[in-house]
VOMARVEX-896156 format. One record per residue (C-alpha): residue in three letters; x, y, z; residue number from 1. Coordinates in nm, 3 decimals, padded with zeros to 5 digits. Last residue first. Layout:
<recs>
+-----+---------+---------+---------+-----+
| res |      px |      py |      pz |   n |
+-----+---------+---------+---------+-----+
| ALA |       X |       Y |       Z | NUM |
...
+-----+---------+---------+---------+-----+
</recs>
This chain:
<recs>
+-----+---------+---------+---------+-----+
| res |      px |      py |      pz |   n |
+-----+---------+---------+---------+-----+
| GLN |  02.357 |  01.037 |  02.328 |  86 |
| LYS |  02.190 |  00.643 |  02.324 |  85 |
| ARG |  01.835 |  00.671 |  02.239 |  84 |
| SER |  01.536 |  00.468 |  02.352 |  83 |
| LEU |  01.178 |  00.308 |  02.201 |  82 |
| GLU |  01.098 |  00.593 |  01.922 |  81 |
| LYS |  00.781 |  00.494 |  01.700 |  80 |
| THR |  00.839 |  00.459 |  01.354 |  79 |
| THR |  00.635 |  00.485 |  01.042 |  78 |
| MET |  00.787 |  00.268 |  00.753 |  77 |
| ILE |  00.787 |  00.367 |  00.377 |  76 |
| VAL |  00.909 |  00.105 |  00.154 |  75 |
| TYR |  01.096 |  00.013 | -00.170 |  74 |
| GLY |  01.107 | -00.230 | -00.407 |  73 |
| ALA |  00.866 | -00.089 | -00.656 |  72 |
| PRO |  00.898 |  00.295 | -00.669 |  71 |
| ILE |  00.649 |  00.478 | -00.432 |  70 |
| GLY |  00.403 |  00.682 | -00.658 |  69 |
| PHE |  00.101 |  00.582 | -00.427 |  68 |
| SER |  00.159 |  00.226 | -00.522 |  67 |
| GLY |  00.425 | -00.025 | -00.596 |  66 |
| GLY |  00.652 |  00.043 | -00.273 |  65 |
| LYS |  00.495 | -00.082 |  00.018 |  64 |
| LEU |  00.366 |  00.178 |  00.320 |  63 |
| MET |  00.429 |  00.066 |  00.617 |  62 |
| TRP |  00.330 |  00.081 |  00.977 |  61 |
| ILE |  00.472 |  00.060 |  01.340 |  60 |
| VAL |  00.798 | -00.020 |  01.306 |  59 |
| GLN |  00.994 | -00.006 |  01.637 |  58 |
| GLU |  01.281 |  00.263 |  01.664 |  57 |
| GLU |  01.580 |  00.265 |  01.867 |  56 |
| ILE |  01.808 |  00.570 |  01.832 |  55 |
| GLU |  02.185 |  00.576 |  01.836 |  54 |
| ARG |  02.478 |  00.856 |  01.864 |  53 |
| GLY |  02.786 |  00.645 |  01.883 |  52 |
| THR |  02.909 |  00.923 |  01.639 |  51 |
| PHE |  02.982 |  00.686 |  01.303 |  50 |
| LYS |  03.276 |  00.755 |  01.066 |  49 |
| ASP |  03.325 |  00.722 |  00.702 |  48 |
| GLN |  03.416 |  01.088 |  00.698 |  47 |
| GLU |  03.222 |  01.198 |  00.405 |  46 |
| PRO |  02.915 |  00.948 |  00.523 |  45 |
| PHE |  02.899 |  01.083 |  00.857 |  44 |
| TYR |  02.651 |  00.852 |  01.033 |  43 |
| GLU |  02.428 |  00.836 |  01.325 |  42 |
| LYS |  02.320 |  00.489 |  01.381 |  41 |
| GLU |  01.979 |  00.392 |  01.344 |  40 |
| ILE |  01.856 |  00.071 |  01.534 |  39 |
| LEU |  01.570 | -00.013 |  01.351 |  38 |
| ILE |  01.341 | -00.301 |  01.550 |  37 |
| ASP |  01.082 | -00.516 |  01.355 |  36 |
| GLY |  00.704 | -00.463 |  01.479 |  35 |
| ILE |  00.534 | -00.402 |  01.132 |  34 |
| LYS |  00.785 | -00.589 |  00.879 |  33 |
| TYR |  01.124 | -00.507 |  00.689 |  32 |
| ASN |  01.236 | -00.736 |  00.422 |  31 |
| ARG |  01.597 | -00.665 |  00.464 |  30 |
| ASP |  01.625 | -00.514 |  00.080 |  29 |
| ASN |  01.330 | -00.287 |  00.117 |  28 |
| LEU |  01.511 | -00.005 | -00.013 |  27 |
| ARG |  01.425 |  00.255 |  00.275 |  26 |
| TYR |  01.223 |  00.575 |  00.338 |  25 |
| GLU |  01.218 |  00.590 |  00.708 |  24 |
| TRP |  00.954 |  00.782 |  00.945 |  23 |
| ASN |  00.925 |  00.925 |  01.267 |  22 |
| LYS |  01.077 |  01.279 |  01.164 |  21 |
| LEU |  01.098 |  01.608 |  01.365 |  20 |
| ASN |  01.131 |  01.455 |  01.738 |  19 |
| LEU |  01.439 |  01.661 |  01.738 |  18 |
| ALA |  01.645 |  01.346 |  01.731 |  17 |
| LYS |  01.474 |  01.257 |  01.439 |  16 |
| ALA |  01.565 |  01.554 |  01.254 |  15 |
| GLU |  01.945 |  01.506 |  01.368 |  14 |
| PHE |  01.978 |  01.197 |  01.270 |  13 |
| ALA |  01.800 |  01.286 |  00.908 |  12 |
| GLU |  02.088 |  01.535 |  00.886 |  11 |
| PHE |  02.339 |  01.317 |  01.025 |  10 |
| HIS |  02.287 |  01.016 |  00.769 |   9 |
| CYS |  02.151 |  00.710 |  00.932 |   8 |
| LYS |  02.329 |  00.417 |  00.909 |   7 |
| LEU |  02.115 |  00.100 |  00.980 |   6 |
| GLU |  02.121 | -00.165 |  01.231 |   5 |
| HIS |  01.790 | -00.383 |  01.168 |   4 |
| ILE |  01.684 | -00.605 |  01.491 |   3 |
| LYS |  01.400 | -00.867 |  01.368 |   2 |
| MET |  01.035 | -00.973 |  01.473 |   1 |
+-----+---------+---------+---------+-----+
</recs>
């Protein structure tokens, strides 16, 4: 199990904070695995600024690229929230 600290654009972060989004679509450049922990940090790219809000999640399911129309090298991960820092 690895811990990954990730930028999360504010629109996607808000959807996670409202429990509307429990998945991540990412380039699989970190070799994500089921059981890994994602620490998503709310980020405003236009200002290159983090807000301090974070959501910690665990990867509970994955669909790897190369199938179902997902480009090779990408992954869709279903996540379960563990904690949040507001």
